[in-house]
C-alpha positions as CSV (number, residue, x, y, z in Angstrom):
1,M,-6.5,-9.8,12.8
2,I,-5.2,-8.1,9.7
3,A,-1.4,-8.0,9.5
4,T,0.1,-4.7,8.1
5,N,2.2,-6.8,5.7
6,D,-1.0,-8.1,4.1
7,I,-2.3,-4.7,3.1
8,I,-1.1,-1.8,0.8
9,R,-2.0,1.8,1.0
10,I,-4.1,3.3,-1.8
11,G,-5.0,6.7,-0.4
12,T,-6.6,8.9,2.2
13,I,-10.2,9.9,2.9
14,R,-10.4,13.7,2.1
15,R,-14.1,14.5,2.7
16,A,-17.6,13.2,2.8
17,H,-19.3,13.2,-0.6
18,G,-23.0,13.9,-0.8
19,Y,-25.6,12.9,1.9
20,Q,-25.7,9.1,1.7
21,G,-22.4,8.3,3.4
22,E,-20.1,8.3,0.4
23,L,-16.5,9.1,0.9
24,Q,-14.1,11.0,-1.4
25,C,-10.6,9.3,-1.3
26,Q,-7.5,10.9,-2.7
27,V,-5.6,8.0,-4.3
28,D,-1.8,7.5,-4.4
29,N,-1.7,4.8,-7.0
30,D,-3.8,2.9,-9.5
31,Y,-4.1,-0.5,-7.7
32,L,-7.8,-0.2,-7.3
33,Q,-8.4,0.5,-11.0
34,G,-9.7,-2.6,-12.8
35,S,-10.0,-4.5,-9.5
36,D,-13.1,-6.0,-8.1
37,V,-12.3,-5.8,-4.4
38,A,-14.8,-6.9,-1.8
39,F,-13.2,-5.1,1.1
40,L,-11.2,-1.9,1.8
41,I,-9.3,-1.4,5.0
42,L,-9.5,1.8,7.0
43,I,-7.0,2.5,9.7
44,L,-9.0,3.4,12.9
45,D,-7.0,4.1,16.1
46,N,-4.0,2.4,14.5
47,I,-6.0,-0.8,13.8
48,P,-6.8,-2.0,10.3
49,V,-10.6,-2.4,10.0
50,P,-12.2,-4.0,6.9
51,F,-15.3,-2.4,5.3
52,R,-17.3,-4.2,2.6
53,V,-17.2,-2.1,-0.6
54,L,-20.7,-1.5,-1.9
55,N,-19.6,0.7,-4.8
56,W,-16.8,2.9,-6.0
57,Y,-16.1,5.0,-9.1
58,I,-13.3,7.2,-10.3
59,K,-13.7,11.0,-10.1
60,G,-11.0,13.0,-11.8
61,K,-7.4,11.8,-12.1
62,D,-6.6,11.2,-8.4
63,S,-9.9,10.7,-6.6
64,L,-12.5,8.1,-6.1
65,I,-15.9,8.0,-4.5
66,L,-16.5,5.1,-2.2
67,S,-19.7,3.6,-0.7
68,L,-18.9,1.3,2.2
69,K,-21.2,-0.8,4.2
70,S,-22.3,0.7,7.6
71,I,-21.5,4.3,6.5
72,E,-24.9,5.6,5.5
73,T,-25.0,9.3,6.3
74,D,-22.8,12.4,5.7
75,A,-22.3,12.7,9.5
76,Q,-21.0,9.1,9.7
77,A,-18.8,9.7,6.6
78,A,-17.4,12.9,8.1
79,R,-15.9,10.9,11.0
80,F,-13.6,9.2,8.6
81,V,-12.0,12.3,7.1
82,G,-8.2,11.9,7.2
83,T,-8.3,8.2,7.5
84,E,-5.8,6.1,5.5
85,V,-7.4,3.6,3.0
86,Y,-5.7,0.2,2.2
87,M,-6.5,-2.8,0.2
88,F,-5.4,-6.4,0.5
89,R,-2.2,-7.2,-1.3
90,T,-3.7,-10.4,-2.7
91,D,-6.2,-8.2,-4.6
92,I,-3.3,-6.6,-6.6
93,S,-2.7,-8.2,-9.9
94,E,0.9,-9.2,-11.0
95,K,0.7,-6.6,-13.8
96,D,0.6,-3.9,-11.1
97,A,4.0,-4.9,-9.7
98,S,5.5,-2.2,-12.0
99,Q,3.5,0.4,-10.1
100,L,5.0,-0.4,-6.7
101,T,6.6,2.4,-4.9
102,W,9.7,2.2,-2.7
103,Q,7.4,2.5,0.4
104,D,5.5,-0.6,-0.8
105,L,8.6,-2.7,-0.2
106,Q,8.3,-2.4,3.6
107,G,7.9,-5.9,5.0
108,F,9.5,-7.6,2.0
109,R,12.3,-10.1,2.4
110,V,15.5,-9.1,0.5
111,V,17.3,-11.9,-1.2
112,D,20.7,-11.2,-2.9
113,E,21.9,-13.4,-5.8
114,T,25.3,-14.0,-4.2
115,E,24.7,-13.5,-0.5
116,G,21.3,-15.1,-0.2
117,E,18.8,-13.8,2.3
118,I,19.9,-10.4,3.6
119,G,16.9,-9.5,5.8
120,V,13.4,-7.9,6.0
121,V,12.8,-4.3,5.1
122,S,11.5,-2.4,8.1
123,H,11.6,1.1,6.8
124,V,12.2,3.0,3.6
125,D,13.9,6.5,3.6
126,E,13.3,8.6,0.5
127,T,14.3,11.9,2.2
128,T,17.7,12.0,0.4
129,I,18.6,11.6,-3.3
130,N,19.6,8.0,-2.5
131,T,16.7,5.8,-1.4
132,L,17.7,3.6,1.6
133,L,16.1,0.5,2.9
134,T,16.4,-0.1,6.7
135,L,16.5,-3.8,7.5
136,E,15.0,-5.2,10.7
137,D,18.5,-5.6,12.2
138,G,19.2,-1.9,11.6
139,R,21.5,-2.2,8.6
140,L,21.0,0.3,5.8
141,M,20.9,-0.8,2.2
142,P,20.9,1.7,-0.7
143,I,18.4,0.6,-3.4
144,H,18.1,1.4,-7.0
145,E,15.9,-0.2,-9.7
146,D,19.1,-1.4,-11.5
147,F,19.7,-3.7,-8.5
148,I,16.3,-5.4,-8.7
149,I,16.0,-8.7,-10.4
150,D,12.5,-9.6,-9.4
151,I,9.7,-8.6,-7.1
152,D,7.3,-11.4,-6.0
153,I,4.3,-9.5,-4.5
154,Q,2.5,-12.6,-3.3
155,A,5.5,-14.1,-1.5
156,R,6.7,-10.6,-0.5
157,V,10.3,-11.2,-1.7
158,L,12.6,-8.6,-3.3
159,R,15.3,-10.4,-5.3
160,V,18.4,-8.2,-5.9
161,D,21.9,-8.4,-7.4
162,L,23.9,-5.9,-5.3
163,P,27.2,-4.6,-6.6
164,F,28.4,-4.3,-3.0
165,Q,28.3,-6.3,0.2
166,I,25.9,-5.3,3.1
């Protein structure tokens, strides 16, 4: 089974494209650009399901066209409209770490330089001017890029130097 911590969202299927089962995906980031991914993951009934990528290309500044194995007609493709699309985190190169969003930190372990391990991020709240990380134990932690020392994508560790105690 695919763990949600092992995948990262890249966008949402917006519509079928053409008559041969292609899908148009609105992308949220550039993780897929320059990648040679074998699988993309679609969330179906809250379950991550891998699909082999046959082909994909960029269309415009925030869309891509996907051909996935087992989706061969426009009717089949139409069933996936509104579906979230993910890729495996291991397919993201280290250079893409600078493109991470706050939401991508969900599931990361937070390690402070002085306090050591603080906890694991369970939720990210960006609804206010101050971004807050909710840790698994329910504690809230304000976050700002000035607090971040390092982000290890593969190990899923966020190293911080907080000017306050949690």
